N, C-alpha and C positions, 0 to 999 in steps of 0.2 A: 542577581542574575535572573533574567526572564526565564519562564518555563516553557518547554516545548513538549508536545505530545504527538506521536504518530503511531500507526498500527497497521498490521497486516492480518487478514483473516486466514485461518488455516484451511483454505479450500483450494482444490486443484494443485497445480504444480508451479512452484516459484520459478521464474524464468529471467532471462537477461534483462528484460524490460523492467521488472521489479528491482533488479540490482542497480542498473545504471540510472534508472529514473527515480529511485527512492533510496534504497538502502545504502548505496555508496555515498550519497550526499550526507547521510546521517553521521558518517564517520567524522566529518568536519564539524557538523552542527552540535554533536554531543559535547564538544569542548567550548562552545559558545553559549549554550543554554543548559539549564537544569532539565535534562532530557529524560522523558518517559517513553519507552517503546513497548507497546502493548501487543500481545498475541490475542487477536479479537475473536475468540472462539464463540462467543454468543452471537456474533454477526453471521457465523457459519450456519446458524439455524434458520436463516431466511430461505434456504433451499433444502430439498431432501438430502439427508446425510445418513451415514452409517457410524454408529458409536465408535468402533475401533478405528475407523479412518479419521474421525475427529480427534481422538486422543493422540494417535500417531502424528497426525498433521500438526497439532499444536506443539508437540515436542520437536518436530522437524523445523518449524518456523523459528523456535528458540535457538536451535542448533545453527540455523542459517545466520541469525543475528550475531551469534558468537563467532562463527567462522568468518564472517565478513569483517569483523573487527570492532563490533559494538562492545565496549568495555563495561562489564557489570560493576566495576569499582568506580566508574565515572557516571554511568547511566543506570536507570532503573528499567529492568526487563521483567515483565510480569504477565500473568494470564488473566484476562478480563474476568472470567467467571469466578476467580478466586478472590475477587473484591466485590462483594454483594451490593455495595453502594451504587455500582453502575446501574443495576436494575431498579433500585429505589429511586434514584434521581431521574431515570428515564420515565418512570410512572408519574412523577411530579411534573416534569416538563411536558408530558403528554397532555396534562390538563390545560396547558397554555398553547397547545398546537391545534390548529384548525385542520380538519381532514382534507379539504380541498387543496391546502398547501402541499400535503404529502402526495396527493394524487397527481399533482402537476410535476412532480420530480421526474426528470428525464430518465433516470435509471429504472425507476418503478414502471414507467410507461414502456420502456424498452423490454423489460423482463416479463411483462404481462401482456404484451401486444398480441391480440388475437385470442387470448385465453385468460381473461380477467378473473374468471372463477377459480383459477389455480393460484392466484396471488394470495399469500397468507398475511396475517396481521403483522408478523415479524418483518416481512419484506416491506410492507407499507410503512411501518414505524421505524425502519432501519435508521433514517436520518435523525430521529429523536434519540435513539440509543447512541448514535455518533455524537450528538450534542452533549449527552450525559458523560460520555467518555472524556470529552474535552473540558467541559465546565467543572467536572468533579475535581480536577486538579488545578483549576483556575489557570489553565494554560494561556499564555500570551500569543504564541505562534503555533501554527499547524502546517507542516509540509503537506501539500496536497497536489495531486495531479489535476490537470485542467478539467477532467471529467468529474471531479469532486467539488468544484468551486460552488456549485448550486447548493450542495449540502452544507458547505461551510457558511453560506449566506443565511441559511435557516438557523444554524448554530448562533450566529451573531444576532439574528432577530430574536431568538428565544432568550439569550442572555440579556439583551436590552429590554425585552418585555418583562422578564422577571425583575430586573433592577427597577423598572418604572413602577410596577404594580406592588412589589413587596420590599423594596429597598435595595440600595447598592450592595451587590453580592459578588457578581462575576465580572472579571475584565472582559472586554470585547475582543475575542481572538482575531489575529490577522493571518491571512493565508501567506504561506511561503512557497511560491511556485518556482521550481527550477525549469525554466523554459526549454533549455537544451536537454533532450532525453526524457522530457515529461510525457512524451507520447510516441513510443515506438510501435510501429504497426506490425500486423501479422505477416509472416513469411508467405502465407497462402493467399492473403488478400490485403493489399496495402491501403484499402479503404476502411479497414476495421482494425482496432487496436489489438496488439498482442495481448492474449488473455490466458490467465491461469487455468480457466475451465474449458478452453477451446481444445480441439483435437491436437495431438502431439505435433503434427506437421505445421501448426500455426506458430509455434514458438520454440526457442532453444531453452530447455530446462537447465537450471544451474547444476544439475547432477548428470547431465547427458555425457556419454562417453565421447572421446574424440571421433570415433567412427560415426556415431549418431549425429554429431555436430556437422561433420563434413557432408553427410547424406542430406541433412535438412537444408544446409546452405546450397548444395548442388541443386536441390529440387525447388528452392525458393523461386517464386514467380518473378519474371523480368518484363521489360517493356519492349515494344517493337523498336527496331534499329539496333545500333551497336555502341552508341556513345554513352560513356559513363559520366552522367551529369545530373546534378540536382536541379530539376525543373518540374513545374506543375504537370507537364505532359508525360513525365517519366516517374510516376509515383512509386513504383516497385524499386527501381534502381535508387531513387532518392532515399527510400527507407533503408536500403542496404548501405548507402553512403553515410547516412546518419549513424547507423550502428558502428560502421568502421571508424568514423570520427570519434565516437564516444569511447571506444576501446583503445584506439591508437593515440588519443589525446591530440589529434591534429585537426586543423581547420579543413572543412570540406573542399574549398578551392585547391588546397595543397594536394589532397587526395585525387581530385579530378585531374590535376596536372600529372601526377604519378602514373595514372592509367590512361592518359591520352593515347589513342591509337591501339590500345590493348583490348583484348576480348573480355566478354562477360565471364568466361570460364576462368581466365587468369585472375580476374578480380575476385571471383567467388572463392577460388582456391586460397588466395592470400587472406581473405576475410575469415575463412574457416580456421586457418592456422592462427590468426590473430586472436580469435575468441578462445580457441583451445589453450593457447599459452597464457592468456589473461585469466582464465578460470582455474588453471592448475593449482596455484597457491590456495585459493579458496577451497577447492575440492579436497586437497590434502588436509587442510585444517578441519574441514567438515568431517572427514573420516576419523579424525582423532577425538572428536567430541561425542561422547556417548549419551545415552538416555539419562543415566544417573546424574551427569553434570548438568544437563538441561533442566531436570526436575529441581536440582539444588538451586540453580540460578533463579528459576521461576518462583520458588518458595521464598527466597530472600527478597526478591523484588516485590512480591505480593505483600510481605510484611511492611515494607516501606510505603507501598502504595496505599495500603489500608489505613495507615496512620493519617495520611493527608486526606483520604476520602472520608474518614470518620469525622474529622474536623469540619469539612465542607458540609457533609450531610446534617450534622448537628445544627450548623448555622442555618441551613436551608429549612429544616423542619421547624425550628423556632420561628422563623419568619412566616412560614406557611400556616403555623398553628397546630402542628402535629406534636403531640406530647412525647417527650423523651423519657426513658426509664430513669429513675433516681439512681 
């Protein structure tokens, strides 16, 4: 069975875009691949953080994994920082990475635009740590959003470069992109992706109450006119139609026909109800999973992950020329 690795950083608030664009897809993938799902807490250090928020956020991501249906008896759920080989391999891969390659990364440029002096080394080297996350487990496939494809290309380049310079070691991982739902846009701005770190009115959090969901959908921006249609000149309604399609499991043309001649208000009211009903089983499951259970699952997952990571790092160090303890 080929191996799959994916991760979510414990920053901001997990929202419906994270769920339908990534986590929900994992429920099927975990049975097709030897799956590793990481809580990427080291990646959270690329921006200012508060220790308690980082700890609680890491446990919350693990709880979301479990409540969504990721099965720890089938998949490996673990905390990145509990496997120290991630940092070791990152440093080794950094020696094969050119600084201009990292400076050209779109996300780095976006996050440092106008204030380069505020960008830290962790932010610059984020893609190298991502490469270490993937290559440490010799993953064959990586589910990624379209905004992460540039980073995965660097992963593939570093794997190939290591193999060429030091001998065949890593498989070259392939991107697994779910086109539908891979890019849900913000409720406040259909030109920008829904984001965990954006203000609350940008997204619907997985833990939002029914009242909060109705209010956010009610206030979601719309386009001029009254037609409910997916068209380039109607980006806001197109985004809401995409969300409706993903939650209702219906094709957009069918939804357009359902709301032909109806108002934005009627469409939004139904969309809010749809999201509320779809999230209810997840929210009930989440409420039943406590911190102790999350810690237990993460500890068991880290044990399994460390065994594989230890084998990989031993192989890497021998090829690099780093002495291993007897």
